[in-house]
N, C-alpha and C positions, 0 to 999 in steps of 0.2 A: 325169508329162505322158506326154504321146497323139502317136504319129509313128503319122502315116494307112499302111497297105499298099501300093504302087502296083500298078497295073494289073496287071501283068506278073509280081510278087509273091503278086496276086490269084489270079489265071489257076490259075499255081504249085502252089500252097496246092489248090487247088478238084481243079486235074484229078488227084489223089493219090489212086492205089486206093484201096477200102475193103475192106481184106480180111475183113471181116465181114462183108459182102454180098454173098449169092447170082448178083445181079443183074453182079458182078464177076467173076462166073468161080468154080470152088470153092477153097478151102482149109481147111487143119483149124481154121483159125479158128472155122470156122463152124460145126464140128463141137463144138469143146470151147463153145462156146455154146447149140448144143441140146442139151447134158447137164447142165449147170449151170440149163439153162431147164424142162430137162425134170423134173429132180431139185427141186426146188421145187413145178410143178403134183400131183407124186407126195404131200412134204411135207404140203401145205396139201389137197390134193385140188379148185382152183382153174381158174379159166381163163386164159389169158397172153396179151396183148395187146402186139407189137413194134412200134412204133413207128420209122420212119427221116426224121429230121427234118434241111430243109434247116441246112448247116454257119453258116451266117451267121446269128445270133441279133440280137437286141435287147442293146443291156449291159444294159438294164434286167432281159432277164429272168433274165443272165448272172450278172448282180451282188444291184442291190435287191432282187430277190423274193423272193432265194434268203437274204434275210437281210444282205448283204454292208455292212459299214463303207461309207462315203465313201474312208476317205483309206485302204482298205483296199491293200498293196503291191501284191496282184495282178492290177489293179487297170493300175500301169503298163505303159507300153510294153517294159519288159524283158521283162514279164514275157505278158504279153499280148498279140494281135495286131488290133489296134483295125483300121479302114473307112474309118468314119465317126464324129462326135461320136455317135453312135448306134445304130450296126450295130458289127460286129466277128464274128471267127473265133471259136466257143466255144473255150473255154477247159477247159470238159466236158461233159458228154452232159448232168448235172441241173439244163442252159439248159434243156432241153427243157420242164421238172416244170410251170410254172409254166402255161405255155397248157395243157397235161395237167388241169392242178386245174379251168383254170377254165370244163373241158368240163364238169366234173364234177356242176357246180352244179343241174344241172333233173335231178338221183340222186335221189329220194325214200325209194324205198326200201331193202331189203340188198342192198349190195353189197361185191362182195369179189375182189379180178381182181387179176390180179402182171400190170403196165407193165414192158417190157421197153427200152429205147434204146442202143439201141449206136451206134457207131461212131468217127470221126476225132475228136480234140480237137484244138488246136492254141495252141504255146506255147513262150516261149524256154524252149530246155533243152541242161544242157551235153550235150555231145560224151563217148560210152563205146559200152562194147559192151552195156550195158540200158539204154541212154537215146533216144528219138530226138526230133525239135520236132515232127510230128503220130502219137501212140501210139494206138493205141486202149482204147476204152474204152465199157465198158459199167454203165448206171442200173438196177438191181432193186429197184422201188418195188411192196410190197406193199398198198392201198391201199382201204379196209373200213369201210363205214357200218355203222349197231348191231351193234356186236361193238366187245372191248376189243383189242386188241395191246398187246403189254409186255416186256420184258427178257428174259422164256423164250422168247417164239418170236423175239427177235432172234436166240439164245444159237440154238435148233434152225436159222437160217436161216446161220448162220455155217455149223456142222458140217454142213449140206445140200452150199452151197458150195466148203469143202474137199475133202469127200466126192467131189463130180462132176468139180472138178477135179484132185485125187488122189487118184483110188482106192484104196485101203488093198490093196485087192489086188492091184496092181503097184506100190505104192509102200507094202512094210508099216512100220510103227515113224513114219509118220508123226504128227507133235506139230503142232500148230496155239496157239495161245492170242491172248485176247485184254485187250486195254490202254484203258484212258478213250484220248478223244482228244475233244476241240471241234471241230464245224462248224456254221455259221454256221444250218443247215438241219436241225439233225437235234436231238434229247435224247438221256441216255444215250448220246451218242458213244463210237465202239471201233473202233480200232486193229485188225483181222486177223492177224497174222504168222505163217509159217507154218517152219519147223524144217525145213533142205535142207541136202545134202550140193553143197560145193562140188566141185569141179575137182580138188585139191591133197586133196579127203580131210577139211580144218574144216566143217565144223558153222556152218552162220552162222542166226538169223532175219531173214526177209525179209516185208517188207511184200504180201500179197496185197490188200487189201480196205478200204479206209471204212462205218464204217457205222455205225445209228444209226435210234429211234422220229421217226418225223415231229412236225419240231416245230410245237407248234400258232399261232404265229407265222404261219407259211409258207400254211398251209394259211386263216386267216385272209382272210393275202393276196387271193386269187382267193374270197373267202366264202364256206368251206365252216367251219363249227361244228365246233369241235373237241371236245366234246361229244359228237358223233353219228361220228362221222369219225375214226379213226386211221391207223398204217403205219407202214410198215417200211422204210427208203433205205440200198441198198449200192451200193456206185461201185466197181470194180474193172478193174483196167486188164488187158483182152484178150493185152494183146504177152507182158505177164510171167506172165500165168498157161500160157496155150500155152510158152513158153519153161521153166517148170516140167515143165511136164508133160512134153514131150516130151525136155527137157535137153540143151535149145538156149542155148549163151553168147555167141552175139555175136544182137543183135536186126538189126541188118545178113539175114543168113540168114532169116530171113522173104518179105522181098522179094529175098530171088536170084533171076539169070538161071538160074543153073549146073540142068540138064538133072537131075542126081542129086539137086540141094540139090531142088528143086522140086518131084517126084516124090517125096518123102519129105513134103510138103507138102498134102498131101491124103488124111493118115489120121495118126494119134493116137497109130501107132507108136511105141516111142525111136527117136531121132535117131540115123544112122549116121555119125559124120563122114566131112567130105569132103574131100581136102589143104586142106591151108592156104597160101595164097600167104603166103612173107614179107614181115614188119613193114620199112617205111624209116621214119628217124625223121628231123625235122628241125627244127630251133631256129630260134628267131627272136625278132628283142631287138628289138622297139617300145618307142618314144613314142605316150606315151599323155597325157591334159591332165589328168586326176584317178586318183585308188587307185579312186571308184566304177564308171570305165571299163573297168576290169580283171578284172569281173567275172565270170567263167564260160560261164554264160548267155548274156550277150550279144555276148559276144567268138563263143561258139562260133554261135547266129543270125549272124553279119555274116561267118564261116566258112562254112558249109553254104550262104549268099545268093549270096557272089562263087565258088562253086564250080557253082554250078548243078545242071548236069546229072551232075557229078565227083562231087559231093557223096557217097554212099557210098563212094567212096574212101576219105573222111575216119574211120578206126578211134578215134578221139582228139583231144580239145585240152583239154591239161594246161597251167594258170596254176604255174607254177615258183617264182617270183621277182615280186615288187613292191618297188621299191626307190627315194622320194622323189629329187629332182636332189642336194637338201641331203645327201642320202647317200652320192653316190654320187664317185668320185677327179674329180676336175678333168680328165684328159684324157679320161675317157671323156664327163664331158659335152661337153666342146670340140668330140668326134668324133660325136657325139647332138647336135652344136649345141642341146641340149637348155635352157627353159626355167624360172626359177621356180616354184615350185608345181605342174610335170609332173611324170610315172613313168615308168621304164624297167619295163620287164615282162618279162619271160620266156617265152613263153611254147614248148609242143613240140607238135607233130604227130606223131600217129600213120598211117600211110598204109600203107594194107593193101587194097589191090583183092579180094574174093573169090574171083574166077574165071580173074586173070594175074598175071604177078609186074610189077611196073612196073621201067622203066631206072629210074637215075640223071636221065636231063635228063627222064624226064616226072616225079620226083620234085622236081624244081629251080622245072621250071614252074607247080606245083602249089602250094607250098609260095611262089614269087614270089605268084601272084592272092590266096593269102590276108594277103600281108603287105601288099600294099599297099591291100588293102581297112581290115586291121587297123591301120596305122601310123599315125600322127598326126604324126611329126618332119616337119623341115623335110629334114633329109636322109634317104635309101636304100638301103639295101644289096640290092642286089637279087644271085641268085647263076646264074639260067636263063643269063646272057648276054644 
């Protein structure tokens, strides 16, 4: 099912600063991206082209021409942001690839170029310290005519990207692995993970990128003969890559207005923690039509929309329990005025501004704004007064 963005929601999304774009002002993300591109240029001795494209794309370019099936779950408005039946805010920077491939139809000689497509992408996502609804991504596609590209080239590409993001000189002992992964627009797909040390000392594998050989059907869809053309495709989240490089644990810091934080986001030196504000937690007891509506990504997106300019205060939204009416005590069903088939959903909000402490009154007001946006029951339980 598709629900379309309102004009206010669309304008809000389009007004968000792209941290990867130098025209929007300097940011460490641009330095990291430049390091990755330079590493691949050196590896292959090929030129690069950077493409900064409009985030509004044809739905067919975002999905159909990249091999997504017509019933793929990611097409649903729960995960993607549709503007009209045929236009959407891109859910990945790969949406710019079909038009890029189309532009190469006239290339008849030797060709070998790294194409770089960075920018914001727009998704329904969970709210926590490593996810936002509009993260930054880059697609890195090496496209070559009259020459083969294979798994060994993909392996060397992954190694170069890891070294560029996490240089061994600064991150000794860094480990990475590539595990099989399926993508609609690649063959021999891989998920690239790096082994990192968490603040509590635990070691954990985290995804850095997805990659593979460009699939023949994608080339054919743009009129490029797979017997003549070959390619490597790698997509990477720039927010996570920068957080790993600098040792940042909260993604909201990348957009912080705190002067001491902003100064540290102009280089790639390790991040020095700035005094953190205390967390404030508020629990919500919601009534929703069904368990399907208790999706943490859907609720997170509704909460962000409800808070508007205050959305950055929300550090996390967690679904703690989902209980059907039939499994609740009669007194609870009566208190909440619940009908058969509905569910009671316990949600925890973690509120934590990066630059000041919330008062109880402010936290209660924010809690109630989220509650009113999410709750679908006939009885409201507000606490702000």
